[in-house]
C-alpha positions as CSV (number, residue, x, y, z in Angstrom):
1,X,95.1,-74.1,-6.9
2,X,91.6,-75.5,-7.6
3,X,89.0,-77.7,-5.9
4,X,87.0,-80.3,-7.6
5,X,83.8,-81.3,-5.7
6,X,82.7,-84.9,-5.9
7,X,79.0,-85.0,-5.1
8,X,78.1,-88.5,-4.0
9,X,74.7,-89.0,-2.3
10,X,73.4,-92.4,-1.5
11,X,69.9,-93.7,-1.0
12,X,70.3,-97.2,0.3
13,X,67.7,-99.8,1.2
14,X,69.3,-102.4,3.4
15,X,65.9,-104.0,4.4
16,X,65.8,-107.8,4.7
17,X,63.6,-110.6,6.0
18,X,64.2,-112.9,8.9
19,X,62.7,-116.4,8.4
20,X,61.9,-118.1,11.7
21,X,60.9,-121.8,11.6
22,X,62.0,-125.4,11.6
23,X,64.3,-127.1,9.0
24,X,64.6,-124.2,6.7
25,X,67.3,-125.6,4.3
26,X,64.8,-126.2,1.5
27,X,63.4,-122.7,2.0
28,X,66.9,-121.3,1.6
29,X,67.4,-123.1,-1.7
30,X,64.0,-122.1,-2.9
31,X,64.6,-118.4,-2.1
32,X,67.9,-118.5,-4.0
33,X,66.2,-120.1,-7.0
34,X,63.5,-117.4,-6.9
35,X,66.1,-114.6,-7.2
36,X,67.0,-113.6,-3.7
37,X,70.6,-112.8,-4.8
38,X,69.8,-112.1,-8.4
39,X,71.6,-114.2,-11.0
40,X,74.5,-115.2,-8.8
41,X,75.5,-118.8,-9.4
42,X,78.5,-119.3,-7.2
43,X,78.2,-119.7,-3.4
44,X,80.8,-119.9,-0.7
45,X,79.4,-121.8,2.3
46,X,81.3,-120.7,5.4
47,X,81.0,-122.7,8.6
48,X,82.9,-124.1,11.5
49,X,84.3,-127.5,12.3
50,X,81.2,-128.6,14.4
51,X,78.4,-127.1,12.3
52,X,80.0,-128.5,9.1
53,X,78.8,-132.1,9.7
54,X,75.5,-131.0,11.2
55,X,74.3,-128.5,8.6
56,X,77.1,-127.0,6.5
57,X,77.7,-130.1,4.4
58,X,74.0,-130.6,3.8
59,X,73.4,-127.0,2.6
60,X,76.5,-127.2,0.4
61,X,75.3,-130.5,-1.2
62,X,71.8,-129.0,-1.7
63,X,73.3,-126.1,-3.6
64,X,75.2,-128.5,-5.9
65,X,72.1,-130.6,-6.4
66,X,70.2,-127.5,-7.4
67,X,72.8,-126.8,-10.1
68,X,74.9,-124.1,-8.4
69,X,78.6,-123.9,-8.1
70,X,79.6,-124.1,-4.4
71,X,82.5,-124.7,-2.1
72,X,82.6,-125.4,1.7
73,X,85.1,-123.3,3.7
74,X,85.6,-124.6,7.3
75,X,87.5,-123.1,10.2
76,X,88.0,-124.4,13.8
77,X,85.0,-123.8,16.0
78,X,85.1,-121.3,18.9
79,X,85.8,-117.6,19.6
80,X,89.5,-118.1,19.3
81,X,89.0,-118.5,15.6
82,X,87.3,-115.2,15.1
83,X,90.5,-113.5,14.0
84,X,92.0,-111.6,11.1
85,X,94.2,-114.7,10.4
86,X,91.1,-116.9,9.9
87,X,89.5,-114.3,7.7
88,X,92.7,-114.1,5.6
89,X,92.9,-117.9,5.3
90,X,89.3,-118.2,4.0
91,X,89.8,-115.2,1.6
92,X,93.0,-116.9,0.2
93,X,91.1,-120.2,-0.2
94,X,88.3,-118.4,-2.0
95,X,90.7,-116.6,-4.3
96,X,92.4,-119.9,-5.2
97,X,89.1,-121.4,-6.1
98,X,88.3,-118.5,-8.5
99,X,85.8,-116.6,-6.4
100,X,85.4,-113.0,-7.6
101,X,82.7,-110.4,-7.2
102,X,80.0,-112.6,-8.8
103,X,79.5,-114.7,-5.7
104,X,77.5,-114.9,-2.6
105,X,78.6,-116.0,0.9
106,X,76.3,-118.2,3.1
107,X,77.2,-118.2,6.8
108,X,76.0,-121.4,8.5
109,X,76.5,-121.4,12.2
110,X,76.5,-119.4,15.4
111,X,77.7,-115.8,16.1
112,X,81.4,-116.5,15.5
113,X,80.6,-117.7,12.0
114,X,78.1,-115.0,11.1
115,X,80.4,-112.2,12.5
116,X,83.4,-113.4,10.6
117,X,81.6,-114.3,7.4
118,X,79.7,-111.1,7.3
119,X,82.9,-109.1,7.8
120,X,84.6,-111.1,5.0
121,X,81.6,-110.5,2.7
122,X,81.9,-106.8,3.3
123,X,85.5,-106.6,2.1
124,X,85.8,-109.4,-0.4
125,X,85.8,-107.9,-3.9
126,X,84.9,-104.6,-2.0
127,X,81.6,-106.2,-1.0
128,X,79.6,-109.3,-2.0
129,X,76.1,-110.3,-0.8
130,X,75.8,-112.7,2.1
131,X,73.1,-114.8,3.8
132,X,73.0,-115.8,7.5
133,X,71.7,-119.3,8.4
134,X,71.8,-119.1,12.2
135,X,72.1,-122.4,14.0
136,X,72.3,-121.3,17.7
137,X,70.0,-119.6,20.2
138,X,72.7,-117.1,20.8
139,X,73.0,-116.2,17.1
140,X,69.2,-115.9,16.9
141,X,69.1,-113.4,19.7
142,X,72.4,-111.5,19.0
143,X,73.4,-111.9,15.3
144,X,70.0,-111.9,13.5
145,X,69.5,-108.1,13.3
146,X,71.9,-105.2,13.1
147,X,74.6,-106.0,10.6
148,X,77.5,-105.8,13.1
149,X,80.4,-107.9,11.8
150,X,83.9,-108.1,13.2
151,X,86.9,-110.1,14.4
152,X,88.8,-110.1,17.7
153,X,92.4,-109.2,18.3
154,X,94.6,-110.0,21.3
155,X,93.9,-106.4,22.6
156,X,90.2,-106.1,22.1
157,X,87.1,-107.9,20.9
158,X,84.9,-106.8,17.9
159,X,86.8,-103.5,17.2
160,X,88.0,-104.6,13.7
161,X,84.9,-104.8,11.5
162,X,82.1,-103.0,9.7
163,X,78.4,-102.7,9.5
164,X,77.2,-105.0,6.7
165,X,73.6,-106.1,6.3
166,X,72.7,-109.6,5.0
167,X,70.3,-110.4,2.2
168,X,68.3,-112.6,4.5
169,X,68.5,-114.3,7.9
170,X,67.2,-117.8,8.6
171,X,66.6,-118.8,12.3
172,X,66.2,-122.5,12.2
173,X,65.0,-123.5,15.6
174,X,65.3,-127.2,14.7
175,X,69.1,-126.7,14.9
176,X,68.8,-125.8,18.6
177,X,68.0,-129.5,19.4
178,X,71.5,-130.5,18.3
179,X,73.2,-127.9,20.6
180,X,75.0,-129.1,23.7
181,X,73.2,-128.1,26.9
182,X,75.8,-125.4,27.8
183,X,75.3,-123.8,24.4
184,X,71.5,-123.6,24.9
185,X,72.1,-122.1,28.4
186,X,74.7,-119.7,27.0
187,X,72.3,-118.5,24.4
188,X,69.8,-117.4,27.0
189,X,72.0,-114.6,28.2
190,X,71.4,-112.3,25.3
191,X,67.6,-113.1,25.5
192,X,67.6,-112.2,29.2
193,X,69.6,-109.1,28.4
194,X,66.9,-108.0,25.9
195,X,64.2,-108.4,28.5
196,X,66.1,-106.6,31.2
197,X,66.8,-103.6,29.0
198,X,63.5,-103.3,27.1
199,X,60.6,-105.5,28.1
200,X,59.4,-106.3,31.6
201,X,56.6,-108.5,30.2
202,X,59.1,-110.6,28.3
203,X,61.2,-110.8,31.5
204,X,58.2,-112.3,33.3
205,X,57.5,-114.7,30.3
206,X,61.0,-116.0,30.6
207,X,60.6,-116.5,34.3
208,X,57.4,-118.5,33.8
209,X,58.5,-120.5,30.8
210,X,62.2,-121.2,31.3
211,X,61.8,-125.0,31.4
212,X,59.9,-125.0,28.1
213,X,62.6,-122.9,26.4
214,X,65.5,-125.0,27.7
215,X,63.7,-128.2,26.5
216,X,63.2,-126.5,23.0
217,X,59.4,-126.5,23.2
218,X,58.2,-125.3,19.8
219,X,55.8,-122.6,20.7
220,X,58.0,-121.1,23.5
221,X,61.1,-121.0,21.2
222,X,59.3,-119.4,18.3
223,X,58.0,-116.8,20.7
224,X,61.4,-115.9,22.2
225,X,62.9,-115.8,18.6
226,X,60.2,-113.3,17.5
227,X,60.4,-111.1,20.6
228,X,64.2,-111.0,20.4
229,X,64.0,-109.9,16.8
230,X,61.3,-107.3,17.6
231,X,63.3,-105.8,20.5
232,X,66.6,-105.6,18.6
233,X,64.8,-104.2,15.5
234,X,63.2,-101.4,17.4
235,X,66.7,-100.4,18.6
236,X,68.7,-100.9,15.4
237,X,66.1,-99.2,13.1
238,X,66.6,-96.0,15.1
239,X,70.4,-96.2,15.3
240,X,72.0,-98.5,12.8
241,X,75.5,-97.1,13.3
242,X,75.5,-97.1,17.1
243,X,75.6,-93.3,17.5
244,X,73.5,-93.4,20.6
245,X,70.5,-95.7,21.3
246,X,72.1,-98.8,20.0
247,X,74.6,-98.7,22.8
248,X,71.9,-100.1,25.1
249,X,72.5,-103.5,23.4
250,X,75.8,-103.5,25.2
251,X,74.2,-103.9,28.6
252,X,76.2,-106.5,30.5
253,X,78.9,-106.5,27.8
254,X,81.4,-104.0,29.3
255,X,82.2,-106.4,32.1
256,X,81.1,-109.5,30.2
257,X,83.4,-109.1,27.2
258,X,86.3,-108.3,29.5
259,X,85.6,-111.5,31.6
260,X,85.3,-113.6,28.4
261,X,88.8,-112.4,27.2
262,X,90.5,-112.6,30.6
263,X,89.2,-116.1,31.0
264,X,91.0,-117.0,27.7
265,X,87.5,-118.0,26.4
266,X,87.1,-120.8,29.0
267,X,83.7,-119.1,29.5
268,X,81.2,-119.1,26.6
269,X,80.1,-115.7,25.4
270,X,76.7,-116.0,27.1
271,X,78.2,-117.2,30.3
272,X,80.5,-114.1,30.4
273,X,77.6,-111.8,29.5
274,X,75.5,-113.3,32.4
275,X,78.2,-112.4,34.9
276,X,78.5,-109.0,33.3
277,X,74.7,-108.5,33.7
278,X,75.1,-109.2,37.4
279,X,78.0,-106.8,37.7
280,X,76.2,-104.1,35.9
281,X,73.0,-104.7,38.0
282,X,75.2,-104.2,41.1
283,X,76.4,-101.0,39.6
284,X,72.8,-99.8,38.9
285,X,71.9,-100.7,42.5
286,X,74.9,-98.7,43.7
287,X,73.8,-95.7,41.6
288,X,70.2,-95.9,42.7
289,X,68.6,-97.0,39.5
290,X,67.4,-100.4,40.6
291,X,66.1,-101.7,43.9
292,X,67.7,-104.7,45.7
293,X,64.6,-106.7,44.8
294,X,65.0,-105.9,41.1
295,X,68.7,-106.7,41.2
296,X,67.9,-110.1,42.9
297,X,65.2,-110.8,40.2
298,X,67.8,-110.5,37.5
299,X,70.2,-112.9,39.3
300,X,67.4,-115.3,40.0
301,X,66.4,-115.4,36.3
302,X,70.0,-116.0,35.2
303,X,70.3,-118.8,37.8
304,X,67.0,-120.3,36.6
305,X,68.5,-120.5,33.1
306,X,71.5,-122.2,34.5
307,X,73.9,-119.3,33.8
308,X,76.8,-118.4,36.1
309,X,76.3,-115.3,38.2
310,X,79.7,-115.1,40.0
311,X,83.2,-114.3,38.8
312,X,85.2,-117.6,38.7
313,X,88.1,-117.8,41.2
314,X,90.6,-118.2,38.3
315,X,89.8,-114.7,37.0
316,X,92.4,-112.1,38.0
317,X,90.2,-109.2,39.1
318,X,92.8,-106.5,38.6
319,X,93.4,-107.8,35.1
320,X,89.6,-107.7,34.6
321,X,89.5,-104.0,35.6
322,X,92.3,-103.1,33.2
323,X,90.5,-105.1,30.4
324,X,87.4,-102.9,30.7
325,X,89.3,-100.2,28.8
326,X,89.2,-102.2,25.6
327,X,85.4,-101.8,25.5
328,X,84.2,-99.9,22.4
329,X,82.2,-97.5,24.5
330,X,85.3,-96.0,26.1
331,X,85.7,-92.3,25.2
332,X,88.7,-90.2,25.9
333,X,90.2,-93.0,28.0
334,X,87.1,-93.1,30.3
335,X,85.0,-96.1,31.1
336,X,81.4,-95.7,30.0
337,X,78.5,-98.0,31.1
338,X,74.9,-98.6,30.0
339,X,72.9,-98.6,33.2
340,X,69.8,-100.7,33.8
341,X,66.7,-98.8,35.1
342,X,64.4,-101.1,37.0
343,X,63.5,-104.1,34.8
344,X,62.6,-103.5,31.2
345,X,64.4,-100.1,30.8
346,X,67.7,-98.4,30.8
347,X,68.8,-94.9,31.8
348,X,68.8,-92.1,29.2
349,X,71.2,-89.7,30.8
350,X,70.4,-86.9,28.3
351,X,68.6,-86.8,25.0
352,X,70.0,-89.7,22.9
353,X,72.8,-90.5,25.4
354,X,72.5,-94.0,27.0
355,X,76.0,-94.6,28.4
356,X,77.6,-92.6,31.2
357,X,81.2,-92.3,32.4
358,X,82.0,-94.3,35.5
359,X,85.2,-93.8,37.5
360,X,87.5,-96.8,37.5
361,X,87.4,-96.8,41.3
362,X,83.7,-97.4,41.2
363,X,83.9,-100.1,38.7
364,X,86.7,-101.8,40.7
365,X,84.7,-101.6,43.9
366,X,81.7,-103.4,42.2
367,X,84.0,-106.1,40.7
368,X,85.9,-106.7,43.9
369,X,82.7,-107.0,45.9
370,X,81.1,-109.6,43.6
371,X,81.2,-113.1,45.0
């Protein structure tokens, strides 16, 4: 009997830039020409059925005009398409068109597109480079930094995936002007979450400038895009693989993701997260970490953004409680929550631990008492 030791140490630099601006398609093509992804000449543009006509087709044609080989891969819009089946269908389509390891994926769209395309890029050919071109406020706040990519299953959301960092992210604020009003409003939930968990000054800024943001006023939107990136960066750079601190980004998501799934995606992601933020603010109030005034301030800001703050009547609350157990923070079969502390902070329960076990009976009581 013998043992052969395989020594494999890695030094990896996954740094990348986030470009924030207006109408960034030309900048994307220029960066590719200037060697952003080396000598790669073949590009798979992945988008959804709505973004295709708005931006996907345009970027695809610009690549062709620049002399690159490219194809457009389109799937039906919406969270219901973020599945292993959709990923498989795109992979098969890419294989049939001769895509191998010498290609790059460009994800053009919101969080569903960037999540799915980033996961696909991480497994296709055992890993090919990808670029995110974010076209929604939600994607700008939630998908721009961190490299979390995943798909949903009938039993759980975002539990099948990997950490995979892009070559670059483009946040094109001009695209926000083509979003339906409910998508703009939905996108504010993650931004408000960032303020609640990490930046009271930003919370106050949102309170004072909500009308400007919702009307896509240039300076206000650039400001929130930058602050969102800064807040998320300062979490992710310390905990890329979610071993501790990064769990704080799940504030509002334990209940929010469960509501989103139980609603059969009648609620947009941000709408569900908004209700989750209220539920978890109620929990923080019950545990003594926020005052009633602070809890009400969170609800007021969500209302000002036009977000829902009550559980819809069609939601089965017992089914909602059971769905909490599909949350990725669950450990040893026990529910765990990130808890808001005042406004602009979260509770650190012990060194490096930012989520705490909560008895099901307590979570049920909070959910049952919500309006």
